[in-house]
C-alpha positions, 0 to 999 in steps of 0.5 A: 499500499502506498504510503501518504507522502508518495505519489502513485501512477499507473503505467503500461506499454501501449497494448497493456501486455505489460502494466505497472504501478509506479511509486514516487516519493518525490516530484516527477523529474524528467531527465533526457539523455544524449546517447544515440539510442535515447535520442532516437527513441525520445525517451523521458527518464525518471530514476527509480533511486526514490521510486518502486515499481509493481507490476500488475501484469506481465504477457511475457513480451518485454524484450531486452536489447543490449546495444554493445553486442552490435559493435561488430555489426555497425562498425561503432568506435570504442569511444562511441560504443562506450558513450552509446551503450544502454540496455532498454527493455520494451515490449515486442508487441507494441514496441513500447520503450518501457524501462532502461540502464545506462552502462556508461555515462551521466546516468551509468548504473541507474534503473530508469523508467520511461515516463511516456509509459504513464498515464495521464501526464502532460508529456509536452509540458515534462519535455519543457522542464526535462533536465536535458544531459546533453552537450550544446546544440551544434549547428543546425542539420537537416539530414534526410537520412537515418536509420533505426539505432542497430542500423537494420532499417534504414530510410532515406527522404528524397525531399528537402526536410523543411519543404514537408509537414513536421508534425507530433501530438499527444495520442496514446501511441505517439505520446509512448513512441515519442513520435516526431514525423515528417509527413513525406509521400511514398514517392519521396521515401525510400526504405530498406530492411523492411524485413527487420520490422514486426508492425503493431496495429490497434483500434481501427488499424488505419495505421500500422506502427512498424518497429525494428525487432532487434532494437525497438526503434520506430522508423516509420509508419504505414497509412492504410485508411478506412475499408474501400467499402467505407470510402466508396460511400464518402463524398467526393472531397472526403475520398480526395482527402483520403487518397492523398493520406494513403499517399504519405509514408510518415517518418520519425524525424529522430531517426534522422542523423544529426537533426536536432528537433530543437531547432525545427519547427514542428507543429503540435496538436492536442489529439488527447487519448479519448477512448484508449483506455476503454478500447485498447486497455479494456479498462472501464 
């Protein structure tokens, strides 16, 4: 039972196969890490030194990825390997990164929980208040090539980044995935290594959320939209809007090499999580 001087939060991966209570004996103090994996995943960490987790459900989908195991595969230098070494635990069903431990760097040895998994938090506000462990931001880079952390899934956008729509919102899946998207057309996106992803869908399944089966990084989305039988009954202007949406291939800006989100004009929208707890988690 929680003591009177601690706060209790409910948390879970998106699909709900891993659920927990987060008992915190201090104010939430989100920390961002500058290592490559944390940047690609947009983790917002909370130390577990003054907190504890009580797992209420575990369907066995949580997997652990040790970034140090891939030195020989991706050609990392020993210096970069040490700087990036990090052990995350993510759900192999939905791709949510829940827990982590860093092997080196400012967060070395710390047990951490990703605050993006907690329900009922204003993550946009937490990001502003977060304590950044990164070094000073360099010159703005607009690279249009990127990859997941382990390098098995690669992407290239063939159009200038600033000519495309950049957007993020606070819906249940984008919050957990720290999704900040660049919305290019299918013809403007080149993908490689798609055989190395598994796709997560939920609800009406209008969207697909693939992630690397090895490192858990979300590189792109798939747009499916409503069934053709539904589209055929819509007014022509709605059909045209759907056709345009179906031609999109959203890419996660965070995976683009050297791109700093802080220097981009990314549109934010308040989508909210209405219906998520009932429809996906089965809560009343």
